[in-house]
Backbone as CSV, one residue per row, in Angstrom:
resi,resn,N_x,N_y,N_z,CA_x,CA_y,CA_z,C_x,C_y,C_z
1,UNK,-6.865,11.443,-3.748,-5.836,11.639,-4.754,-4.521,12.045,-4.099
2,UNK,-4.604,12.756,-3.004,-3.409,13.206,-2.313,-2.605,12.023,-1.770
3,UNK,-3.289,11.006,-1.229,-2.601,9.823,-0.720,-1.887,9.074,-1.846
4,UNK,-2.507,9.036,-2.997,-1.887,8.353,-4.132,-0.592,9.063,-4.537
5,UNK,-0.623,10.384,-4.563,0.566,11.165,-4.916,1.663,11.000,-3.858
6,UNK,1.268,11.019,-2.596,2.242,10.821,-1.524,2.862,9.426,-1.602
7,UNK,2.050,8.423,-1.915,2.557,7.067,-2.050,3.549,6.939,-3.192
8,UNK,3.237,7.596,-4.299,4.147,7.577,-5.447,5.469,8.252,-5.089
9,UNK,5.385,9.381,-4.406,6.602,10.099,-4.003,7.421,9.266,-3.027
10,UNK,6.759,8.594,-2.091,7.475,7.771,-1.113,8.138,6.576,-1.795
11,UNK,7.436,5.975,-2.742,8.017,4.850,-3.468,9.254,5.301,-4.254
12,UNK,9.145,6.428,-4.941,10.278,6.949,-5.706,11.450,7.279,-4.793
13,UNK,11.148,7.907,-3.662,12.203,8.220,-2.696,12.879,6.961,-2.183
14,UNK,12.092,5.899,-1.992,12.660,4.629,-1.567,13.578,4.035,-2.610
15,UNK,13.211,4.192,-3.883,14.083,3.693,-4.957,15.417,4.434,-4.966
16,UNK,15.346,5.750,-4.777,16.567,6.557,-4.734,17.402,6.157,-3.517
17,UNK,16.750,5.974,-2.397,17.442,5.595,-1.168,18.107,4.220,-1.310
18,UNK,17.399,3.286,-1.925,17.980,1.966,-2.141,19.201,2.047,-3.056
19,UNK,19.096,2.837,-4.127,20.220,3.001,-5.050,21.415,3.637,-4.343
20,UNK,21.162,4.601,-3.494,22.253,5.235,-2.744,22.896,4.223,-1.798
21,UNK,22.092,3.389,-1.184,22.630,2.344,-0.311,23.450,1.334,-1.084
22,UNK,22.991,0.987,-2.283,23.754,0.069,-3.129,25.101,0.675,-3.504
23,UNK,25.072,1.953,-3.852,26.291,2.650,-4.269,27.289,2.751,-3.118
24,UNK,26.777,3.037,-1.922,27.652,3.204,-0.759,27.959,1.876,-0.068
25,UNK,27.220,0.827,-0.413,27.406,-0.457,0.256,26.819,-0.486,1.653
26,UNK,25.848,0.367,1.911,25.219,0.474,3.224,23.912,-0.325,3.227
27,UNK,23.925,-1.462,3.910,22.740,-2.326,3.906,21.573,-1.704,4.665
28,UNK,21.860,-0.877,5.667,20.788,-0.223,6.407,20.011,0.746,5.513
29,UNK,20.725,1.503,4.704,20.081,2.434,3.772,19.303,1.678,2.701
30,UNK,19.854,0.556,2.254,19.148,-0.274,1.284,17.835,-0.778,1.866
31,UNK,17.888,-1.249,3.107,16.689,-1.774,3.759,15.650,-0.676,3.956
32,UNK,16.087,0.506,4.359,15.166,1.630,4.511,14.515,1.978,3.176
33,UNK,15.296,1.918,2.109,14.759,2.192,0.776,13.703,1.176,0.372
34,UNK,13.976,-0.099,0.638,12.990,-1.142,0.320,11.720,-0.970,1.152
35,UNK,11.901,-0.599,2.428,10.745,-0.357,3.293,9.904,0.799,2.758
36,UNK,10.555,1.878,2.370,9.819,3.035,1.848,9.114,2.713,0.534
37,UNK,9.727,1.868,-0.290,9.062,1.449,-1.523,7.786,0.669,-1.209
38,UNK,7.890,-0.276,-0.282,6.724,-1.083,0.079,5.638,-0.222,0.720
39,UNK,6.036,0.699,1.581,5.062,1.581,2.224,4.379,2.484,1.202
40,UNK,5.130,2.955,0.232,4.543,3.789,-0.819,3.551,3.013,-1.667
41,UNK,3.897,1.774,-1.982,2.977,0.937,-2.770,1.705,0.628,-1.978
42,UNK,1.861,0.376,-0.673,0.692,0.115,0.163,-0.202,1.354,0.256
43,UNK,0.405,2.516,0.348,-0.360,3.764,0.410,-1.123,3.996,-0.890
44,UNK,-0.491,3.683,-2.015,-1.166,3.811,-3.308,-2.343,2.838,-3.401
45,UNK,-2.142,1.616,-2.942,-3.213,0.615,-2.995,-4.381,1.020,-2.101
46,UNK,-4.087,1.550,-0.926,-5.138,1.986,-0.021,-5.941,3.140,-0.628
47,UNK,-5.253,4.048,-1.292,-5.944,5.165,-1.935,-6.828,4.667,-3.070
48,UNK,-6.329,3.708,-3.827,-7.116,3.152,-4.929,-8.341,2.421,-4.389
49,UNK,-8.169,1.684,-3.291,-9.296,0.979,-2.674,-10.328,1.974,-2.160
50,UNK,-9.862,3.056,-1.546,-10.771,4.084,-1.056,-11.559,4.735,-2.186
51,UNK,-10.900,4.953,-3.309,-11.590,5.516,-4.471,-12.656,4.559,-4.991
52,UNK,-12.344,3.259,-4.984,-13.307,2.265,-5.449,-14.534,2.220,-4.533
53,UNK,-14.294,2.298,-3.219,-15.406,2.281,-2.269,-16.283,3.513,-2.452
54,UNK,-15.668,4.662,-2.684,-16.444,5.886,-2.900,-17.237,5.824,-4.191
55,UNK,-16.689,5.172,-5.212,-17.374,5.090,-6.509,-18.506,4.078,-6.486
56,UNK,-18.352,2.980,-5.723,-19.355,1.916,-5.698,-19.589,1.458,-4.259
57,UNK,-20.239,2.271,-3.441,-20.385,1.926,-2.025,-21.262,0.697,-1.775
58,UNK,-22.259,0.475,-2.598,-23.139,-0.675,-2.381,-22.393,-1.972,-2.659
59,UNK,-21.669,-2.019,-3.761,-20.889,-3.213,-4.098,-19.842,-3.469,-3.018
60,UNK,-19.169,-2.425,-2.566,-18.152,-2.575,-1.527,-18.766,-3.091,-0.235
61,UNK,-19.939,-2.606,0.111,-20.622,-3.077,1.318,-21.016,-4.540,1.196
62,UNK,-21.503,-4.931,0.040,-21.886,-6.330,-0.166,-20.662,-7.251,-0.115
63,UNK,-19.563,-6.829,-0.683,-18.336,-7.631,-0.625,-17.858,-7.756,0.818
64,UNK,-17.871,-6.664,1.559,-17.456,-6.702,2.957,-18.383,-7.610,3.772
65,UNK,-19.668,-7.549,3.513,-20.628,-8.409,4.199,-20.358,-9.877,3.885
66,UNK,-20.100,-10.191,2.631,-19.822,-11.573,2.240,-18.530,-12.078,2.884
67,UNK,-17.499,-11.250,2.910,-16.237,-11.656,3.531,-16.441,-11.884,5.031
68,UNK,-17.173,-10.995,5.666,-17.458,-11.155,7.085,-18.242,-12.432,7.365
69,UNK,-19.209,-12.737,6.514,-19.994,-13.951,6.685,-19.118,-15.189,6.554
70,UNK,-18.275,-15.232,5.517,-17.408,-16.391,5.301,-16.440,-16.552,6.459
71,UNK,-15.821,-15.461,6.913,-14.903,-15.550,8.044,-15.620,-16.006,9.309
72,UNK,-16.829,-15.529,9.499,-17.621,-15.961,10.647,-17.933,-17.446,10.608
73,UNK,-18.254,-17.947,9.429,-18.546,-19.372,9.288,-17.296,-20.226,9.505
74,UNK,-16.145,-19.727,9.040,-14.899,-20.485,9.183,-14.414,-20.542,10.635
75,UNK,-14.682,-19.520,11.411,-14.192,-19.471,12.784,-15.188,-19.987,13.794
76,UNK,-16.412,-20.265,13.367,-17.440,-20.742,14.322,-17.328,-22.224,14.573
């Protein structure tokens, strides 16, 4: 849950940073804001995925096994 909260805070901070860059006309600040938004969203997604694995470990293991099998067949 902590990662999800941190991701939300980082995404929000990125939005503020992007808006400040837009206001000042600073493309570097805008880019940093967009990067922080994307990183925050990725952190939220990773936390959600981790929660799903903890809630259903057998299903997650079977999905991972199936993906590994398919990738193995495609690369062999």
